[in-house]
C-alpha positions in Angstrom: -11.6 49.0 29.1 -7.9 48.1 29.0 -6.8 47.0 32.5 -3.3 48.4 32.0 -4.5 51.9 31.0 -6.9 54.4 32.6 -8.8 57.4 31.4 -8.1 60.3 33.7 -8.8 64.0 33.6 -6.4 65.3 36.3 -3.7 64.4 38.8 -2.9 67.2 41.2 -2.2 68.3 44.8 -4.9 70.2 46.7 -6.8 70.6 50.0 -9.7 68.3 50.5 -12.9 70.4 50.9 -15.6 67.8 51.7 -16.6 65.5 54.5 -14.5 63.8 57.2 -11.1 64.8 55.8 -11.9 68.4 55.1 -8.7 70.5 55.3 -6.3 67.5 54.7 -3.8 67.8 51.9 -4.4 65.1 49.2 -3.1 64.0 45.8 -6.2 63.8 43.6 -6.5 61.3 40.8 -9.6 62.3 38.9 -11.1 59.6 36.7 -12.9 60.2 33.5 -16.4 58.8 32.8 -19.5 59.0 34.9 -22.8 57.3 34.2 -24.8 59.8 36.3 -25.8 63.4 35.3 -26.4 65.1 38.6 -27.9 68.6 38.4 -25.1 70.0 40.6 -22.1 68.4 38.8 -19.1 70.7 39.1 -16.7 68.6 37.1 -18.6 68.2 33.7 -15.2 67.7 32.0 -14.8 64.4 33.7 -18.2 62.9 32.6 -16.8 61.5 29.4 -13.4 60.3 28.0 -11.2 63.2 27.3 -8.3 63.3 24.9 -5.8 64.6 27.5 -5.2 64.4 31.3 -3.8 67.4 33.1 -0.9 66.4 35.4 0.5 68.9 37.9 4.2 69.3 37.5 5.0 70.4 41.0 2.8 70.2 44.1 0.7 73.3 44.6 2.3 75.3 41.7 -0.7 74.8 39.3 1.6 74.2 36.3 0.2 71.3 34.3 1.5 68.9 31.6 -1.0 67.4 29.2 -0.8 63.6 28.9 -2.6 61.7 26.2 -5.4 59.3 27.3 -5.7 56.5 28.0 -2.6 56.6 30.3 -0.3 53.7 30.8 -0.5 52.8 34.4 3.2 52.2 34.7 3.8 56.0 34.1 1.6 57.1 37.0 4.1 56.4 39.8 6.4 59.1 38.3 3.5 61.6 38.3 2.7 60.8 41.9 6.4 61.0 43.0 6.9 64.5 41.6 4.0 65.8 43.8 5.9 64.7 46.9 3.6 62.2 48.6 5.1 62.8 52.0 3.4 66.2 52.1 0.0 64.6 51.8 -2.4 62.8 54.1 -3.7 60.5 51.3 -4.5 59.9 47.7 -8.1 60.5 46.6 -9.6 58.5 43.7 -12.3 60.8 42.5 -14.2 61.5 39.4 -16.2 61.1 37.3 -17.0 57.8 38.8 -13.8 55.9 39.7 -15.5 52.5 40.0 -16.4 52.4 36.3 -12.7 51.6 35.7 -12.3 49.3 38.7 -10.7 46.6 36.5 -7.6 48.7 36.3 -7.4 49.3 40.1 -5.2 46.3 41.0 -2.4 47.3 38.6 -2.9 51.0 39.3 -2.7 50.6 43.1 0.3 48.2 42.9 2.1 50.8 40.8 1.2 53.6 43.3 2.5 51.4 46.2 5.9 51.3 44.5 6.4 54.9 45.4 4.2 55.6 48.5 2.3 53.9 51.2 0.1 56.8 52.2 -3.6 56.0 52.7 -6.0 55.6 49.7 -9.4 57.4 49.7 -12.3 56.5 47.4 -14.9 59.2 46.6 -17.8 57.6 44.8 -21.4 58.0 43.9 -22.1 54.9 46.0 -24.2 53.2 43.3 -21.8 50.4 42.1 -21.7 47.8 44.9 -20.5 45.0 42.7 -17.5 46.9 41.6 -16.8 48.0 45.2 -16.7 44.4 46.4 -13.8 43.6 44.0 -11.6 46.5 45.1 -12.6 47.5 48.6 -9.6 45.9 50.3 -7.3 48.5 48.7 -9.0 51.6 50.4 -8.5 53.0 53.8 -11.3 55.6 53.5 -14.5 55.6 51.5 -16.9 58.5 51.0 -20.2 57.5 49.3 -23.0 59.6 48.1 -26.7 59.1 48.6 -28.3 60.6 45.5 -31.7 61.9 46.3 -33.9 61.8 43.2 -35.5 65.2 44.0 -32.3 67.1 44.1 -29.8 65.0 42.1 -32.3 64.5 39.3 -30.2 61.5 38.2 -32.5 58.6 39.0 -33.3 56.5 42.0 -30.4 54.5 43.4 -31.8 53.6 46.9 -31.3 49.9 46.4 -27.8 50.2 45.1 -26.9 52.7 47.9 -28.1 50.3 50.5 -26.1 47.4 49.1 -23.0 49.6 48.8 -23.4 50.8 52.4 -23.7 47.3 53.8 -20.6 46.2 51.9 -18.5 49.1 53.2 -19.7 48.4 56.8 -19.0 44.7 56.5 -15.4 45.5 55.6 -15.1 47.9 58.6 -13.9 50.8 56.5 -13.7 54.4 57.5 -17.0 55.2 55.8 -18.8 58.5 55.5 -21.9 59.4 53.6 -22.5 62.6 51.7 -26.0 63.9 50.9 -26.1 67.0 48.7 -29.2 69.0 49.5 -30.8 71.7 47.5 -33.9 73.9 47.7 -35.7 71.1 45.9 -34.8 68.3 48.4 -37.7 66.2 49.3 -38.0 65.6 53.0 -39.5 62.2 52.5 -36.6 61.0 50.4 -34.2 62.3 53.0 -36.1 60.6 55.8 -36.1 57.3 54.0 -32.3 57.5 53.5 -31.7 58.3 57.2 -34.1 55.5 58.3 -32.1 53.0 56.1 -28.8 54.2 57.5 -30.1 53.9 61.1 -31.6 50.5 60.6 -28.6 49.0 58.8 -25.9 50.5 61.1 -27.6 49.3 64.3 -25.6 46.0 64.2 -22.3 47.6 63.5 -20.0 49.2 66.1 -18.8 52.0 63.9 -21.5 54.5 63.0 -20.7 56.4 59.9 -21.1 60.2 59.9 -23.6 61.7 57.4 -22.5 65.0 55.9 -25.3 67.2 54.6 -23.7 69.3 51.9 -25.6 72.4 50.8 -25.2 72.5 47.1 -22.8 75.1 45.7 -25.1 77.2 43.4 -24.9 76.1 39.8 -27.2 77.0 36.9 -30.8 76.8 38.4 -29.8 74.6 41.3 -29.8 76.5 44.6 -29.0 75.5 48.2 -31.6 75.5 51.0 -31.9 78.8 52.8 -30.8 79.1 56.5 -34.1 78.0 58.0 -34.6 75.1 55.6 -31.1 73.8 56.3 -31.7 73.9 60.1 -35.0 72.0 59.5 -33.3 69.3 57.4 -30.7 68.7 60.0 -33.1 68.7 62.9 -35.3 66.1 61.2 -32.3 63.9 60.5 -30.8 64.1 64.0 -34.1 63.0 65.6 -33.5 59.7 63.7 -29.7 59.4 63.6 -27.4 61.6 65.7 -24.3 61.5 63.6 -25.2 64.3 61.1 -23.0 67.3 60.3 -23.5 70.2 57.8 -20.4 71.0 55.8 -20.4 73.0 52.5 -17.7 72.6 49.7 -14.9 74.3 51.7 -12.5 74.0 48.8 -14.8 76.4 46.8 -14.6 78.9 49.6 -10.7 78.9 49.7 -10.0 78.9 46.0 -9.0 75.2 45.6 -9.8 73.0 42.7 
């Protein structure tokens, strides 16, 4: 991967619909390429390298320009500037899996910092701790996933999640954890994840909030029903009190 170019699928302005910053206005930089294939993925176009990246021309107008991939990093500040960063709380690196292209982050973030100093927010699958260690100092907020094998159907990343979690806590970042839950979610897997979060976070002052996110229905993947969701949260709170249930709010209000 060339360190002076990146594969992106979108750059646009929208309202954050997940986790701690729900409701905040952000500039989203959506990276191409993901090595996972989660059952609920709602951005399949970002899983692989695409020929073009759609760049919003004016913040919130939903008029896009197609830019050929891979994109020269030196051009990205101009795309950010025309979205009026002052309107935004932060810039989200999302995907895809942004950390696959971590080698380009130093140049990319230096370029972004030439036009704005608003906070940077990393949204990641939480399974690439080695990459995180190389770039974590750049980010003000981190949202990591815990992928439960029973619901994600994308493999078991418990070890990687734990290492990633510890790294983020060591650097005292504003860290949150997202766990997508479905009607297939295994209670034992969820309990193991919560137990790990509880045990690891005991020695840290800042206790990260866990967001249980009922899956937005897609294909055959369905969310827990009302009673199942209450049961899941109750089980978690008995072990770790910092648990909230928040759906994908951007889907409810017509955002990207």
